[in-house]
VOGU-3710 file (C-alpha; in Angstrom, 3 decimals, decimal comma):
1> mklfgtagir> -8,988/-55,195/45,492  -8,462/-51,763/44,918  -9,837/-51,661/41,366  -10,753/-47,796/41,022  -9,515/-44,411/40,712  -9,762/-40,904/39,999  -11,902/-42,223/37,053  -13,030/-45,674/36,407  -10,238/-48,539/36,549  -7,033/-47,552/34,604
11> kkypdeldpi> -4,065/-50,025/35,182  -0,773/-51,072/33,717  -0,415/-54,076/31,349  -0,110/-56,823/31,957  1,624/-56,333/35,811  -1,663/-55,056/36,905  -4,623/-55,604/34,153  -4,878/-58,820/32,230  -7,114/-60,757/30,265  -7,821/-62,703/33,332
21> laykiglava> -8,686/-59,816/35,422  -10,928/-58,429/32,676  -12,495/-61,505/32,608  -13,401/-61,048/36,746  -14,234/-57,756/36,191  -17,401/-58,343/33,362  -18,422/-61,068/35,139  -18,451/-59,245/38,749  -20,220/-56,364/36,703  -22,958/-58,745/35,260
31> lsgfedkayl> -23,438/-60,338/38,325  -24,305/-57,716/39,983  -27,360/-56,870/38,415  -27,116/-53,537/37,275  -28,745/-54,317/33,639  -29,008/-57,137/31,232  -26,827/-55,416/28,110  -24,350/-53,616/27,905  -23,128/-51,216/24,761  -19,293/-51,063/24,322
41> vydtrttnhl> -16,808/-48,629/22,549  -12,807/-49,201/22,879  -9,992/-46,432/22,194  -6,817/-47,091/20,009  -4,505/-48,512/22,368  -2,961/-51,717/21,431  -4,844/-53,894/24,231  -8,308/-52,862/22,992  -9,063/-55,628/21,606  -7,735/-57,866/24,015
51> ftyslvsgll> -9,507/-56,209/26,691  -12,298/-55,686/25,002  -13,057/-59,320/24,361  -12,271/-60,722/27,791  -14,538/-58,079/29,479  -17,034/-59,064/27,308  -16,317/-62,817/28,252  -17,359/-61,846/31,607  -20,289/-60,202/30,917  -21,583/-62,989/28,502
61> aggvdshiig> -20,743/-65,715/31,272  -22,924/-63,391/33,495  -25,604/-63,155/31,193  -25,672/-59,897/29,796  -25,900/-58,942/26,142  -22,889/-57,004/24,611  -23,436/-54,451/21,767  -19,995/-53,421/20,270  -19,787/-50,369/18,873  -16,315/-50,045/17,683
71> laptpvaaya> -13,655/-47,350/17,939  -15,144/-44,376/19,433  -15,051/-41,730/21,798  -15,810/-42,491/25,436  -19,083/-40,144/25,438  -20,449/-42,525/22,688  -20,741/-45,242/25,317  -22,605/-42,577/28,083  -24,828/-41,329/25,254  -25,876/-45,375/24,020
81> akknkglgis> -26,513/-46,255/27,657  -28,831/-43,885/27,952  -30,422/-43,904/25,026  -30,665/-47,744/25,053  -31,646/-47,910/28,713  -28,298/-50,230/29,544  -24,722/-50,207/30,573  -22,079/-48,047/28,887  -18,269/-49,398/28,825  -15,365/-47,962/27,159
91> vtashnppey> -12,199/-49,821/27,246  -9,805/-47,084/27,611  -7,026/-45,626/29,901  -7,725/-42,175/29,154  -4,686/-40,078/28,989  -2,357/-42,128/30,629  0,401/-43,679/28,870  0,155/-46,471/26,184  0,815/-49,131/28,463  -2,125/-48,345/30,406
101> ngfklydneg> -5,176/-49,591/30,042  -8,916/-49,878/31,610  -12,951/-49,357/31,858  -15,100/-46,383/32,460  -18,973/-47,427/33,094  -21,794/-45,666/32,934  -25,948/-46,526/34,014  -28,764/-46,343/32,246  -29,230/-42,511/32,483  -25,230/-42,146/31,435
111> yefireyerv> -23,806/-40,948/35,028  -20,542/-42,408/35,090  -20,277/-45,257/37,753  -20,551/-43,637/41,429  -18,208/-44,650/44,186  -20,899/-47,042/45,428  -21,435/-49,002/42,170  -17,446/-48,778/42,549  -17,178/-51,263/45,559  -19,823/-53,474/45,033
121> ieekvdedlr> -17,863/-54,109/41,871  -15,066/-54,461/43,967  -15,978/-56,870/46,334  -17,891/-58,790/44,124  -14,574/-59,402/42,009  -13,170/-60,896/45,304  -15,870/-63,374/45,277  -16,239/-67,126/43,822  -17,982/-65,967/41,055  -19,941/-69,212/39,118
131> pvdwsrvghv> -21,079/-67,854/35,285  -24,710/-68,398/34,640  -26,487/-71,734/33,100  -25,541/-72,048/29,320  -29,161/-71,675/28,267  -28,928/-68,086/30,045  -25,764/-67,016/28,764  -25,335/-63,253/26,382  -25,035/-62,509/23,094  -23,171/-60,466/21,019
141> yfrsdlidsy> -24,309/-57,620/18,758  -21,863/-55,202/16,420  -23,548/-51,434/16,822  -21,793/-48,940/14,711  -24,411/-47,687/13,804  -24,764/-45,685/16,616  -21,939/-43,503/16,496  -23,851/-41,844/13,406  -26,455/-41,524/15,902  -24,566/-39,604/18,302
151> iedlvdsign> -23,129/-37,278/15,639  -26,889/-36,465/14,295  -27,914/-35,986/17,757  -25,566/-33,881/19,080  -25,402/-31,619/16,129  -29,418/-31,246/16,533  -29,278/-30,507/19,863  -26,402/-27,773/19,281  -29,154/-25,863/17,101  -29,844/-23,683/14,742
161> fkhrwnpyiv> -27,745/-20,461/14,161  -26,462/-17,886/11,733  -22,765/-18,750/9,841  -21,027/-15,717/9,993  -17,867/-17,316/9,117  -16,309/-21,073/7,545  -12,916/-20,240/9,250  -10,039/-23,313/9,625  -10,291/-24,980/12,941  -6,901/-27,251/13,955
171> vdlangaagy> -7,528/-30,449/15,792  -5,118/-32,892/16,970  -7,041/-35,782/17,180  -4,035/-37,833/19,849  -3,829/-40,964/17,668  -6,726/-41,992/19,124  -10,832/-42,370/19,510  -11,942/-39,349/17,737  -10,690/-39,427/14,154  -14,069/-39,833/12,570
181> vtprvirllg> -16,625/-38,043/14,777  -14,630/-34,971/15,797  -13,739/-33,629/12,713  -17,210/-34,598/11,536  -19,127/-32,250/14,073  -16,825/-29,493/13,306  -17,807/-29,706/9,205  -21,559/-30,174/9,834  -21,370/-27,056/12,303  -19,991/-25,152/9,654
191> gkpltinayp> -15,644/-25,288/10,457  -13,285/-26,421/7,975  -11,594/-29,383/10,218  -7,492/-29,369/10,134  -6,817/-32,974/11,456  -3,399/-33,372/13,248  -2,646/-37,301/14,781  -5,905/-38,249/12,903  -4,822/-41,861/12,395  -5,405/-44,486/14,981
201> dgffpirppe> -2,018/-45,216/16,811  -2,064/-46,949/20,406  1,591/-46,411/20,454  0,765/-42,589/20,775  3,695/-41,514/18,300  3,678/-37,539/18,135  2,755/-36,781/21,284  1,471/-37,974/24,716  -2,349/-39,007/24,674  -2,757/-36,206/27,897
211> prkdalekym> -3,214/-33,136/26,810  -0,931/-31,048/28,574  0,173/-27,376/27,856  4,270/-28,303/27,342  3,158/-31,495/24,767  0,941/-29,421/22,567  2,710/-26,205/22,872  5,473/-27,865/21,128  3,935/-28,254/17,666  2,421/-24,402/18,155
221> elygavkpav> 4,185/-23,710/14,375  2,352/-26,471/12,814  -0,751/-25,900/14,492  -0,520/-21,870/13,476  0,433/-22,575/9,966  -3,376/-21,867/8,636  -4,298/-19,504/11,045  -7,302/-21,103/12,095  -9,484/-19,626/14,335  -8,938/-21,732/17,452
231> ilahdgdadr> -6,764/-25,598/18,066  -8,208/-27,638/19,530  -7,059/-30,715/21,146  -8,268/-34,595/22,617  -6,917/-37,054/24,765  -6,762/-40,726/23,872  -10,704/-41,092/24,163  -11,682/-37,798/23,627  -14,123/-37,036/26,790  -11,130/-33,573/27,300
241> lavldpvkgf> -10,317/-31,489/25,659  -7,981/-28,733/26,065  -7,959/-25,408/23,787  -5,395/-23,068/21,810  -4,796/-19,844/20,409  -2,476/-19,923/17,410  -0,788/-16,707/18,842  -1,129/-16,721/22,091  -0,960/-20,623/22,870  -2,212/-22,968/25,287
251> irqdriiafy> -5,658/-21,379/26,886  -5,988/-22,208/30,874  -8,524/-24,505/31,187  -10,102/-22,228/34,042  -11,365/-19,955/31,083  -12,756/-22,666/29,307  -15,189/-23,452/32,343  -15,728/-19,647/32,802  -16,510/-19,500/28,917  -19,070/-22,404/29,236
261> aylflserkg> -20,606/-21,010/32,174  -20,850/-17,892/31,040  -22,915/-19,590/27,827  -24,934/-21,664/30,275  -25,819/-19,116/32,867  -26,797/-16,477/30,257  -29,600/-19,093/29,277  -31,087/-19,644/32,865  -29,461/-19,384/36,158  -28,774/-21,872/38,472
271> hvvvsvdtgr> -26,273/-24,456/40,396  -22,178/-24,765/38,805  -20,392/-27,544/40,492  -17,082/-27,687/39,638  -13,475/-29,271/40,595  -11,566/-28,350/43,487  -8,211/-27,400/41,530  -10,603/-24,611/39,775  -9,638/-20,802/40,303  -11,120/-17,906/40,630
281> vvdeivekmg> -11,780/-16,425/37,202  -14,721/-19,290/37,205  -16,139/-18,012/40,556  -15,830/-14,447/38,876  -18,182/-15,135/36,092  -20,318/-17,476/38,009  -20,984/-15,159/40,129  -21,076/-12,193/37,752  -23,821/-13,730/35,869  -25,848/-14,567/38,612
291> gsieryvlgk> -25,406/-18,157/39,376  -23,604/-19,918/42,532  -20,407/-22,356/42,414  -20,062/-25,275/44,082  -15,862/-27,508/44,249  -16,227/-31,018/44,629  -13,634/-34,092/44,263  -11,863/-34,648/40,839  -13,034/-36,809/38,975  -16,584/-37,535/40,570
301> thervkelga> -18,201/-34,391/39,721  -20,749/-36,396/38,173  -21,890/-37,688/41,642  -22,732/-34,555/42,761  -24,668/-33,877/39,357  -26,526/-37,124/40,286  -27,387/-36,172/43,818  -28,428/-33,293/42,995  -30,961/-33,886/40,052  -29,235/-33,233/36,739
311> enivlaaepw> -32,455/-30,589/36,251  -30,893/-28,831/39,269  -27,342/-27,950/37,851  -26,620/-25,587/35,110  -22,879/-27,246/34,587  -20,673/-29,257/36,026  -16,814/-29,070/35,221  -12,931/-30,043/35,436  -9,974/-28,886/33,816  -10,421/-30,314/30,386
321> klidpkwgpw> -13,865/-31,824/31,195  -17,168/-30,669/30,919  -20,768/-31,837/31,503  -24,107/-30,032/30,120  -27,036/-31,531/31,994  -28,907/-30,565/28,837  -26,973/-32,784/26,920  -25,967/-35,560/29,231  -24,672/-36,218/32,093  -21,463/-37,640/31,440
331> vdgvwqvali> -17,974/-35,895/30,398  -17,735/-34,861/26,911  -14,721/-33,582/24,986  -16,518/-33,765/21,338  -19,855/-31,456/22,860  -16,727/-29,042/23,655  -15,800/-29,127/20,327  -19,058/-28,367/18,853  -20,139/-25,272/21,610  -17,216/-23,972/20,896
341> treivkhgkp> -17,461/-24,399/16,876  -20,757/-23,153/17,229  -19,568/-19,757/18,609  -16,770/-18,919/16,780  -19,238/-19,834/13,453  -21,998/-17,437/14,741  -20,058/-14,974/15,608  -17,245/-14,507/13,064  -14,283/-14,267/15,546  -11,784/-16,338/16,682
351> fskilddlgi> -11,929/-17,811/19,741  -9,812/-15,730/21,884  -11,229/-13,081/20,886  -14,513/-14,252/21,958  -13,485/-14,529/25,669  -11,172/-11,164/25,722  -14,459/-9,546/24,531  -16,264/-11,573/27,367  -13,696/-10,107/29,965  -12,862/-13,597/31,212
361> pdypwdrrsy> -9,551/-13,061/32,738  -6,415/-15,157/32,759  -4,708/-15,067/36,037  -1,202/-16,259/36,446  -1,215/-20,410/37,723  0,680/-23,654/37,057  -0,177/-27,097/37,245  2,745/-29,832/37,264  3,173/-33,270/38,327  6,199/-35,460/39,390
371> ivepyslrdk> 6,844/-39,063/39,346  9,245/-40,532/42,302  11,339/-43,659/42,519  10,883/-45,732/44,031  7,485/-45,351/44,136  6,650/-46,085/47,608  7,948/-43,031/48,540  5,309/-41,471/46,999  3,216/-41,281/50,097  5,463/-40,814/52,653
381> iyeelvedlk> 6,605/-37,210/50,696  2,942/-36,116/50,119  2,038/-35,999/53,889  5,435/-34,169/54,414  4,640/-31,998/52,099  0,818/-31,257/53,433  2,413/-30,960/56,967  4,496/-28,674/55,636  2,318/-25,995/53,292  0,734/-25,215/56,558
391> sllgepvnil> 3,448/-22,526/57,148  5,722/-22,855/53,810  4,095/-20,039/51,795  2,649/-18,247/54,904  -0,426/-18,973/56,626  -3,415/-20,325/54,843  -6,825/-18,579/55,679  -8,291/-21,499/54,611  -7,776/-24,938/54,267  -10,126/-27,472/51,630
401> sidgyryeyk> -9,253/-31,202/52,204  -12,004/-32,836/49,917  -10,154/-34,225/47,739  -6,058/-33,325/48,651  -5,189/-30,090/50,433  -6,215/-26,758/48,751  -4,560/-24,227/50,871  -5,646/-20,456/50,468  -3,762/-17,244/52,038  -4,778/-13,570/52,236
411> dqswilvrks> -3,413/-12,265/48,799  -5,813/-14,224/46,772  -3,354/-17,155/45,742  -3,843/-20,778/46,489  -1,888/-23,824/45,924  -3,590/-27,618/45,996  -1,492/-30,534/46,230  -2,740/-34,161/46,037  -1,949/-37,475/44,696  -3,072/-38,602/41,342
421> gtepkirlys> -5,924/-41,463/41,022  -4,959/-42,988/37,564  -0,972/-42,767/38,036  1,806/-42,467/40,065  1,866/-39,039/40,450  2,016/-36,063/42,673  0,167/-33,472/41,576  0,381/-29,464/42,133  -1,544/-26,601/41,543  -1,264/-22,877/41,876
431> ealskerlke> -2,625/-19,383/40,828  -1,770/-16,039/42,074  -2,932/-12,491/41,196  0,424/-11,644/39,711  3,905/-14,030/38,388  6,175/-12,824/41,408  3,767/-14,955/43,671  2,764/-17,381/41,463  7,114/-17,666/41,395  7,859/-18,022/44,686
441> minkvedhvk> 5,184/-20,534/45,257  6,748/-22,683/42,379  10,268/-22,181/43,631  9,574/-22,749/46,866  7,338/-25,885/46,847  9,417/-27,267/43,888  12,557/-26,971/46,278  11,130/-28,233/48,645  10,221/-31,215/47,350  13,510/-31,900/45,555
451> dlvrkyngri> 14,557/-31,642/49,467  11,986/-34,280/50,470  13,329/-36,755/48,076  16,482/-36,490/48,722  16,125/-36,961/52,104  15,010/-40,201/51,340  17,558/-41,086/48,697  14,897/-40,907/46,269  15,075/-39,082/42,704  12,141/-37,431/40,838
461> teitig> 12,166/-38,894/37,025  9,739/-36,971/35,378  8,267/-33,193/35,704  5,197/-32,196/33,513  3,589/-29,086/33,609  0,317/-27,835/32,362
//
């Protein structure tokens, strides 16, 4: 049974994931012998309690004590796992639509499960599992205190700095899990948080939980009304963060990654791991600051950090996501909020001004996703597109195939095509040095995708951008 995707388990309820399967997953995790205790958080989805307690039933039946932290960001589960030397589990479907739910699992060092561990669970679920003896079943504990512990340790880890400004910082919480945590962190670091979509609501009524460009920029008038120093936006479980300027709008994720690289490499030189969908600004800043860079599979940069050792990595990042090994080896959107807030308060400048002063450029870019129906066509269209891109935009000078296919051209433009590991989508990522070249690439490829869909009598039901 294939359970795990790009990052954890995410399935549609009840067709793909139901309480019976969740119980089996919990029992499989328990009987795999990873740890004898687990720390669980959940997000705001309408099925959050259903899946928390069905999973916990499996853990208990396998003899694992379950410490339920409650409604909290996913990073709190990783933090609790490392702090208490147990498993961390977040009941979440992250940025997927509301009908999805799932699980992210962390080991006792705070690393998200590597693929080897995922295979162990998938194989175990298919076995004829039997609970442990009645005398060995696990116990349930409630540990909401770990949320405050996380906040305190995070703020302490940011360190002391001079406060030059007490600015408004808008944070859109996506009706998700960070409504208590992120505003408090901003306030403790010297900002004045103005919260949007802060109330927990698993229907995600205002915007989708994925903090995309097209989903966020339609609210720019609302966000910018108080003239904030920056606009921040989480996904449903707050391991992701999008950043916007109140005037210019969405700030490309690559510029944010380059900013972190500048920040961290200013303190110590070393190796940077990024996902295959990142662009040239990251390479430029890492090279300028004396670091080395490596591209890795999207959603699995934590594996490379674990393989090389956290002490040997300055940072690992993907669009929307950051791992700072000095804080912890997990992706943490709240930590990103803390870093950005600190720099704004310390320098007394809006965030976009800080980026400009550091000389972090913004190259023309595009990210878009296609949902094709019937879903059975996705793989066929993807395979043809992969083949056709060998000539459609010119002859590539390099092709990376570590996660999808990334075609790089002599004019330093590139395009990546890959299948989403969490939704039935084909994703396209592209960058060029000029807007004209980028527009040419987008139009040619999108026309070709539409032609392929028509060829097989399918239809595109959704195109999302950003």
